[in-house]
C-alpha angles and dihedrals in degrees: 000000000000126000125198113229122200103215093188095058114110117199096203116083097194118193086227091064115102133203119235093258092054091049091050091051092051097045099033096242132124120248087242091057093049091051089047091054088051091049090052090052094247092119109046125175098040107161126212133215122233091272090053097255115146119251123200128200136185093284093058091045091053091046092052091049089050092051091050091049091052091048090052088052088057103259116146122231088251091057090046089051091052090049090048091051092051091049091050091054100041109010122222095337133152088259093055093044091047089053090050090047090053092050091049091049091053091049091047090055091050091047092050089051091051093048090051089051091049092049090051090048091050091050091048091049092049091051091049091048089054089050092051090048092052091048088052091051092050092050092048091048091050090048093052094043095050114103112260116230114250120221109253121231090240092064093068 
């Protein structure tokens, strides 16, 4: 006789467990995004209730916050996945932290380059604005210096 065992089923229904909608509201993510992160392997260890509904605990909340922090720092989901895989193999080791440091250094260099481009663009825009302002002054001066037509006596 064979019995089917649901290995994802968790008997405890802790009051600390949250549904996907509650997690999304806390973190600021859609349920679809949270499921996508799980599909990518960025969010391991998600438990399910008997009915198959996902249940999230403190570990998953912290992981989602960490993913969002890394995304805000400019890391791609691919880079986050590589970092996640390294963490899963070795934990928070010097190698994993060195890898993260290298990623952050790369993104800092890109960010510095972008900031320099934006500063140049701002300077160019300011110069062009001054040019436009001087052209307006010239046109206004010409308009005020031009002789004004006098009404002729025949028009009355």
